[in-house]
Every structure is written in C-alpha cells, then in structure tokens.
C-alpha positions as CSV (number, residue, x, y, z in Angstrom):
1,M,-39.3,-52.2,1.0
2,K,-40.2,-51.1,-1.8
3,L,-37.4,-50.3,-4.8
4,I,-36.5,-47.9,-6.6
5,M,-34.5,-48.1,-9.6
6,N,-32.7,-46.4,-12.5
7,Q,-34.3,-42.8,-10.7
8,H,-32.0,-39.4,-10.9
9,F,-32.2,-37.3,-8.0
10,Q,-32.0,-32.8,-8.1
11,N,-32.4,-30.9,-5.2
12,E,-33.9,-33.1,-3.0
13,T,-34.1,-34.2,0.8
14,I,-34.8,-37.7,1.3
15,A,-35.7,-40.3,3.7
16,F,-33.9,-43.5,3.0
17,D,-35.2,-45.4,5.5
18,G,-38.0,-47.9,4.5
19,F,-36.4,-47.8,0.4
20,S,-34.2,-50.2,-1.6
21,F,-32.4,-48.2,-4.8
22,S,-30.2,-49.6,-7.6
23,N,-29.0,-48.3,-10.1
24,C,-29.6,-44.4,-8.8
25,T,-28.6,-40.9,-9.2
26,F,-28.5,-38.2,-6.0
27,S,-27.1,-35.0,-7.7
28,N,-27.1,-32.4,-4.8
29,C,-29.5,-34.0,-2.7
30,V,-29.7,-34.2,0.9
31,I,-29.9,-37.6,2.4
32,L,-31.6,-38.2,6.1
33,I,-30.0,-42.4,7.1
34,T,-32.1,-43.1,10.5
35,T,-32.5,-46.2,10.4
36,L,-31.0,-49.3,9.0
37,D,-33.8,-50.3,7.4
38,F,-32.9,-49.1,4.1
39,H,-30.6,-50.6,0.6
40,F,-28.8,-49.1,-2.0
41,E,-26.5,-50.7,-4.6
42,S,-24.3,-48.8,-8.3
43,C,-25.7,-45.1,-6.7
44,S,-24.3,-42.6,-7.3
45,F,-23.6,-39.4,-5.0
46,F,-23.2,-35.9,-6.5
47,G,-22.6,-32.4,-4.4
48,S,-24.7,-34.1,-1.7
49,T,-25.7,-33.9,2.1
50,L,-25.9,-37.7,4.5
51,H,-27.1,-37.5,7.1
52,V,-26.8,-39.9,9.8
53,N,-28.0,-40.8,13.2
54,P,-25.2,-41.0,15.3
55,D,-26.7,-44.2,17.8
56,L,-26.2,-46.6,14.5
57,P,-23.2,-48.9,13.9
58,I,-20.4,-47.2,12.6
59,F,-19.5,-50.2,11.3
60,D,-23.2,-51.2,9.0
61,V,-23.2,-48.4,7.5
62,S,-20.1,-47.1,6.8
63,H,-20.7,-51.2,5.4
64,R,-23.7,-49.9,3.0
65,L,-22.1,-46.5,1.8
66,S,-19.0,-48.2,1.1
67,Q,-21.0,-50.1,-1.9
68,S,-21.4,-46.4,-4.1
69,D,-19.6,-43.9,-5.8
70,Y,-19.3,-40.4,-4.4
71,D,-17.8,-37.1,-5.5
72,S,-15.6,-35.5,-3.9
73,E,-18.0,-32.6,-3.2
74,T,-20.3,-35.2,-1.0
75,R,-20.5,-35.0,2.9
76,C,-22.0,-37.7,5.6
77,Y,-22.6,-36.6,8.6
78,R,-23.4,-38.4,11.7
79,D,-23.6,-35.3,14.3
80,D,-26.4,-33.8,13.5
81,Y,-29.3,-36.1,11.2
82,K,-31.9,-34.3,11.3
83,Y,-32.1,-31.1,8.8
84,P,-31.4,-28.2,8.9
85,R,-29.9,-27.9,11.2
86,T,-31.7,-27.9,15.5
87,K,-31.0,-24.6,16.5
88,V,-30.8,-25.1,21.2
89,A,-32.6,-22.5,23.1
90,L,-30.3,-21.0,25.3
91,P,-30.6,-19.9,28.7
92,S,-30.8,-15.9,29.4
93,A,-27.9,-14.7,31.2
94,T,-29.5,-13.7,34.7
95,T,-27.5,-11.0,36.3
96,S,-27.1,-10.5,40.1
97,S,-27.3,-7.5,42.3
98,V,-24.4,-7.5,45.1
C-alpha cells in the first residue's frame, strides 16, 4: 500500500483503494471507496463527499472512517459509490390501440 503523508487535497476526486493516508486534509473532495484495501489516520475532511461501495461491511467501513475528523458539510453515501452518478435508461412507454 502506498503511503501519502501531510498532503492537502482540494477539489479533487480521489480513489482511496490501495493507499494509506496519514495526517492529510481533504477540502471539497469526492472520495471513492470501492474496497477495504485502504487506510487513513489523523486526516481531516472539509466539505467533502465520500462514496462507499454498498457491498462493503458497514462495521469495517465505519470503524475506518471513525479514525479521522469531519466537518458538518462532509457527507458519506453508501447508495451509489460511482461518481458521477450513473443514469439508468428507462424503457419507453408504449401505447396499445384497443
């Protein structure tokens, strides 16, 4: 796992998978977490959004996320971890003649 220390990320989309972050700051970032192959400690999140794969065990994810500080603008979503959100094509309506 590649270690990243003492960095400030701003307005970036970052995939956490395969990285270990220590004492980093994330401001207005989009964080993608698709596996449990990541680690971070003593990090701070400001106005960021975390998108977490909904198939990951909630206890493992919440434990890892609890090791850092977050402001009230930071959000975490488990319903759609892909960014940007995927648009699903709906079938077109058909009318039948009676």
